[in-house]
C-alpha positions as CSV (number, residue, x, y, z in Angstrom):
1,X,17.3,-11.0,-11.8
2,X,16.0,-10.1,-8.4
3,X,16.0,-12.7,-5.7
4,X,12.7,-12.1,-3.8
5,X,13.3,-15.2,-1.6
6,X,15.9,-13.4,0.4
7,X,13.8,-10.4,1.4
8,X,10.2,-10.0,2.7
9,X,7.7,-9.1,0.0
10,X,7.0,-5.5,1.1
11,X,4.3,-3.4,-0.5
12,X,3.1,0.2,-0.4
13,X,1.0,2.8,-2.1
14,X,1.4,6.4,-3.3
15,X,-0.2,9.1,-1.3
16,X,-0.5,12.9,-1.9
17,X,3.1,14.1,-2.2
18,X,4.5,11.0,-0.6
19,X,4.6,7.2,-0.3
20,X,3.4,4.7,2.3
21,X,5.2,1.4,2.8
22,X,3.7,-1.5,4.8
23,X,5.9,-3.6,7.0
24,X,5.0,-6.6,9.2
25,X,4.8,-4.5,12.3
26,X,4.3,-0.9,11.1
27,X,3.1,1.2,8.1
28,X,5.1,4.3,7.4
29,X,4.2,7.3,5.2
30,X,6.7,9.9,4.2
31,X,5.4,13.2,2.8
32,X,7.4,16.2,1.6
33,X,6.3,19.7,2.7
34,X,6.3,22.2,-0.1
35,X,7.0,25.2,2.2
36,X,10.1,23.8,4.0
37,X,11.1,20.9,1.6
38,X,11.3,18.8,4.8
39,X,10.1,15.2,4.9
40,X,7.5,14.4,7.5
41,X,6.6,10.9,8.7
42,X,3.4,9.2,9.8
43,X,3.9,5.9,11.6
44,X,1.1,3.5,12.3
45,X,1.7,0.2,14.1
46,X,0.0,-2.9,12.8
47,X,-1.8,-4.7,15.5
48,X,-1.9,-8.5,15.3
49,X,-5.3,-10.1,14.9
50,X,-5.5,-13.9,15.2
51,X,-8.6,-14.2,13.2
52,X,-7.4,-12.1,10.3
53,X,-4.0,-13.8,10.4
54,X,-5.7,-17.2,10.1
55,X,-7.9,-16.0,7.3
56,X,-4.9,-14.6,5.4
57,X,-3.5,-18.2,5.2
58,X,-6.6,-19.5,3.4
59,X,-6.4,-19.4,-0.4
60,X,-9.2,-17.4,-2.1
61,X,-10.2,-15.8,1.3
62,X,-6.9,-14.1,1.9
63,X,-7.3,-11.8,-1.1
64,X,-10.5,-10.3,0.2
65,X,-9.1,-10.0,3.7
66,X,-6.0,-8.3,2.4
67,X,-8.0,-5.8,0.4
68,X,-10.3,-4.9,3.3
69,X,-7.3,-4.6,5.7
70,X,-5.3,-2.5,3.3
71,X,-8.3,-0.2,2.7
72,X,-8.7,0.6,6.4
73,X,-5.0,1.3,6.8
74,X,-4.6,3.2,3.6
75,X,-7.4,5.5,4.5
76,X,-5.6,6.8,7.5
77,X,-2.4,7.4,5.5
78,X,-4.2,9.2,2.7
79,X,-6.0,11.4,5.2
80,X,-2.6,12.3,6.7
81,X,-1.2,13.2,3.4
82,X,-4.4,15.2,2.5
83,X,-4.1,17.2,5.7
84,X,-0.4,18.0,5.0
85,X,-1.3,19.0,1.4
86,X,-4.1,21.2,2.6
87,X,-1.9,22.9,5.2
88,X,0.7,23.6,2.5
89,X,-1.9,25.0,0.1
90,X,-3.2,27.2,3.0
91,X,0.2,28.6,3.7
92,X,0.8,29.4,0.1
93,X,-2.6,31.2,-0.3
94,X,-2.7,32.8,3.1
95,X,-5.8,30.9,4.2
96,X,-6.6,29.7,7.7
97,X,-4.7,26.4,8.3
98,X,-7.3,24.9,10.7
99,X,-10.1,25.5,8.2
100,X,-8.0,23.9,5.5
101,X,-7.4,20.9,7.6
102,X,-11.2,20.6,8.2
103,X,-11.7,20.8,4.5
104,X,-9.1,18.0,4.0
105,X,-11.3,15.7,6.2
106,X,-14.5,16.7,4.3
107,X,-16.0,15.8,0.9
108,X,-13.2,17.7,-0.8
109,X,-10.6,15.2,0.5
110,X,-12.9,12.3,-0.2
111,X,-13.2,13.2,-3.8
112,X,-9.5,13.5,-4.1
113,X,-9.0,10.2,-2.4
114,X,-11.5,8.5,-4.7
115,X,-9.5,9.9,-7.6
116,X,-6.2,8.5,-6.5
117,X,-7.7,5.2,-5.4
118,X,-6.8,3.5,-8.7
119,X,-3.2,3.2,-7.6
120,X,-4.1,1.7,-4.3
121,X,-7.0,-0.2,-2.7
122,X,-8.7,2.4,-0.6
123,X,-11.9,2.5,-2.7
124,X,-11.2,-0.6,-4.6
125,X,-14.3,-2.4,-3.3
126,X,-16.5,0.7,-4.1
127,X,-14.9,1.0,-7.6
128,X,-15.1,-2.7,-8.2
129,X,-18.8,-2.7,-7.3
130,X,-19.5,0.1,-9.8
131,X,-17.4,-1.5,-12.5
132,X,-19.1,-4.8,-11.9
133,X,-22.6,-3.5,-12.4
134,X,-22.3,-0.8,-15.1
135,X,-20.6,-2.8,-17.9
136,X,-23.1,-5.7,-18.0
137,X,-25.9,-3.2,-18.0
138,X,-24.4,-1.4,-21.0
139,X,-23.6,-4.6,-22.8
140,X,-27.1,-5.9,-22.2
141,X,-28.7,-2.7,-23.4
142,X,-26.6,-2.3,-26.6
143,X,-25.7,-5.8,-27.6
144,X,-28.4,-8.1,-26.2
145,X,-28.7,-9.9,-29.6
146,X,-25.1,-9.7,-30.7
147,X,-24.2,-13.3,-29.5
148,X,-26.0,-16.5,-28.9
149,X,-23.5,-17.7,-26.3
150,X,-23.3,-16.1,-22.9
151,X,-19.5,-16.4,-23.0
152,X,-19.5,-13.9,-25.9
153,X,-21.6,-11.5,-23.9
154,X,-19.3,-11.9,-20.9
155,X,-16.2,-11.4,-23.1
156,X,-17.7,-8.2,-24.5
157,X,-18.6,-7.1,-20.9
158,X,-14.9,-7.5,-20.0
159,X,-13.9,-5.4,-23.0
160,X,-16.3,-2.6,-21.9
161,X,-14.9,-2.8,-18.4
162,X,-11.4,-2.4,-19.7
163,X,-12.4,0.5,-21.9
164,X,-14.1,2.3,-19.0
165,X,-11.1,1.6,-16.7
166,X,-8.5,2.9,-19.2
167,X,-10.7,6.0,-19.9
168,X,-11.0,6.7,-16.2
169,X,-7.3,6.4,-15.6
170,X,-6.4,8.5,-18.6
171,X,-8.7,11.4,-17.8
172,X,-7.8,11.6,-14.1
173,X,-4.1,11.5,-15.1
174,X,-4.5,14.8,-16.9
175,X,-4.8,16.6,-13.6
176,X,-1.5,17.9,-12.1
177,X,-2.1,16.3,-8.7
178,X,-2.8,12.8,-10.1
179,X,0.2,13.1,-12.4
180,X,2.4,13.7,-9.5
181,X,0.7,10.9,-7.6
182,X,1.5,8.5,-10.4
183,X,5.1,9.7,-10.2
184,X,5.2,8.7,-6.6
185,X,3.6,5.4,-7.5
186,X,6.5,4.9,-9.9
187,X,8.9,5.8,-7.1
188,X,7.4,3.3,-4.8
189,X,7.9,0.5,-7.3
190,X,11.4,1.5,-8.0
191,X,12.4,1.4,-4.3
192,X,10.8,-2.0,-3.8
193,X,12.6,-3.4,-7.0
194,X,15.9,-1.9,-5.8
195,X,15.5,-3.5,-2.4
196,X,14.6,-6.9,-3.9
197,X,17.6,-6.7,-6.1
198,X,19.9,-6.1,-3.1
199,X,21.0,-2.6,-4.3
200,X,21.9,0.1,-1.9
201,X,19.0,2.5,-1.6
202,X,20.4,5.7,-3.2
203,X,18.5,7.9,-5.6
204,X,20.9,7.0,-8.4
205,X,20.5,3.2,-7.8
206,X,16.8,3.3,-7.4
207,X,16.2,5.4,-10.6
208,X,17.9,2.6,-12.6
209,X,15.0,0.2,-11.9
210,X,11.7,-0.1,-13.7
211,X,8.6,1.8,-12.5
212,X,6.6,-1.4,-13.2
213,X,6.1,-4.2,-10.6
214,X,4.3,-7.6,-10.8
215,X,2.7,-7.2,-7.3
216,X,1.0,-3.9,-8.1
217,X,-2.6,-3.3,-7.3
218,X,-3.1,-2.1,-10.9
219,X,-2.2,-5.6,-12.0
220,X,-4.8,-6.9,-9.6
221,X,-7.5,-4.8,-11.1
222,X,-6.7,-6.1,-14.6
223,X,-6.8,-9.7,-13.4
224,X,-10.3,-9.1,-11.9
225,X,-11.5,-8.2,-15.3
226,X,-9.9,-11.2,-17.0
227,X,-10.8,-13.7,-14.3
228,X,-14.4,-12.3,-14.2
229,X,-15.0,-13.3,-17.8
230,X,-14.4,-17.0,-17.1
231,X,-16.0,-17.1,-13.6
232,X,-19.2,-15.4,-14.9
233,X,-19.3,-17.9,-17.7
234,X,-19.7,-20.8,-15.3
235,X,-23.3,-19.7,-14.5
236,X,-26.2,-18.8,-16.7
237,X,-28.8,-16.0,-16.4
238,X,-32.2,-15.4,-17.9
239,X,-32.4,-11.6,-17.8
240,X,-30.4,-8.5,-16.8
241,X,-31.5,-8.7,-13.2
242,X,-30.2,-12.2,-12.8
243,X,-27.0,-11.1,-14.5
244,X,-26.5,-8.2,-12.1
245,X,-27.3,-10.2,-9.0
246,X,-24.9,-12.9,-10.1
247,X,-22.2,-10.3,-10.5
248,X,-22.6,-9.1,-7.0
249,X,-22.8,-12.6,-5.5
250,X,-19.7,-13.7,-7.4
251,X,-17.6,-10.6,-6.7
252,X,-15.8,-12.0,-3.7
253,X,-15.0,-15.1,-5.7
254,X,-13.6,-13.0,-8.5
255,X,-11.5,-11.0,-6.1
256,X,-10.2,-14.1,-4.3
257,X,-9.2,-15.9,-7.5
258,X,-7.6,-12.7,-9.0
259,X,-5.5,-12.3,-5.9
260,X,-4.2,-15.9,-6.3
261,X,-3.5,-15.2,-10.0
262,X,-1.5,-12.0,-9.0
263,X,0.6,-14.0,-6.5
264,X,1.2,-16.7,-9.1
265,X,2.3,-14.3,-11.8
266,X,4.7,-12.8,-9.3
267,X,6.2,-16.2,-8.5
268,X,6.7,-16.8,-12.2
269,X,8.1,-13.4,-13.2
270,X,11.7,-14.8,-13.6
271,X,10.6,-17.9,-15.6
272,X,10.9,-17.6,-19.4
273,X,7.6,-17.6,-21.3
274,X,5.5,-17.8,-18.0
275,X,6.6,-14.3,-17.1
276,X,4.4,-13.0,-19.9
277,X,1.3,-14.0,-17.9
278,X,1.8,-10.9,-15.8
279,X,2.2,-8.5,-18.7
280,X,-1.5,-7.3,-18.9
281,X,-1.0,-5.8,-15.4
282,X,2.4,-4.3,-16.4
283,X,0.8,-2.7,-19.4
284,X,-1.8,-1.0,-17.3
285,X,0.9,0.3,-15.0
286,X,2.3,2.2,-17.9
287,X,-0.8,4.4,-17.3
288,X,-0.9,4.3,-13.5
289,X,2.8,5.1,-13.0
290,X,5.0,7.8,-14.3
291,X,8.8,8.3,-14.1
292,X,9.5,10.0,-10.8
293,X,11.8,12.9,-10.2
294,X,14.8,12.5,-8.0
295,X,13.2,14.4,-5.1
296,X,10.2,12.1,-5.3
297,X,12.5,9.0,-5.2
298,X,14.2,10.6,-2.2
299,X,10.8,10.7,-0.3
300,X,10.1,7.1,-1.2
301,X,13.5,5.9,0.0
302,X,13.1,7.9,3.3
303,X,9.7,6.2,3.9
304,X,11.1,2.7,3.1
305,X,14.2,3.1,5.3
306,X,12.1,4.4,8.2
307,X,9.8,1.4,7.9
308,X,12.8,-0.9,7.9
309,X,14.2,0.9,10.9
310,X,11.0,0.5,12.9
311,X,10.7,-3.1,11.8
312,X,14.0,-3.9,13.4
313,X,13.1,-2.5,16.8
314,X,9.5,-3.9,16.5
315,X,7.9,-0.8,18.0
316,X,7.0,2.7,16.9
317,X,8.7,5.3,19.2
């Protein structure tokens, strides 16, 4: 069993052809260039903000703050990886590199980023907003008279959300770039698990660990669906417009509670029986992660080691 009490709870996210890891003082992304096989780093210091630091200590509020903060930081790292990817594609096809970089910062890269967001939190709020409004509208339209109790309608709404989520992940995973991104997502989890277990970070050691992890953002998304069913059942509505407005108003509450549930399941992951509370999130990760190749694990290790190195000195050189 891993002893997470001995090490900081580091996190990260997959980016295009690489991995980002977040430390206390710095976030580091490592991306492999296809043309040279070299690993390139992007290092972004984390500036302390007393207000945000204070808010992150308050239960229920800290989840929303963490999501917003991660979204802002993640966007910069995804843009970096998108630029590198565009440069490599331009070199391979003989296109102008500067034009390719401009395209990487335009709508083309945005659509790609939206596609990969399910493994991170960059467009989580946007995606959660859509998944919050569309399912109740569908449920109300098709099953308005299916149940007398509103809990039954809320439960069916949750089922519809889950079906839409699984379908979305499945179809985007059919594209080669997303499949590789999911492999890097698995590599990220394996490195964190190996570190938490106290193993030396070699490709061989890291590959022995599971690609699933209790603190993953994919688990967080699942918990927002489950928690939402119960929170939405605490209020009543008279029509579809009341229902949709309530969903919007209660969204921060659902996010806050779900974040606490995620933290709780992580604390209980080594406790018999209680560890199963985190399984719904792990099941979803079977879709959002893939077994990584050795060279992808190598990139993930490089990113993590570079982050640890910068954490020790406390500054980005």
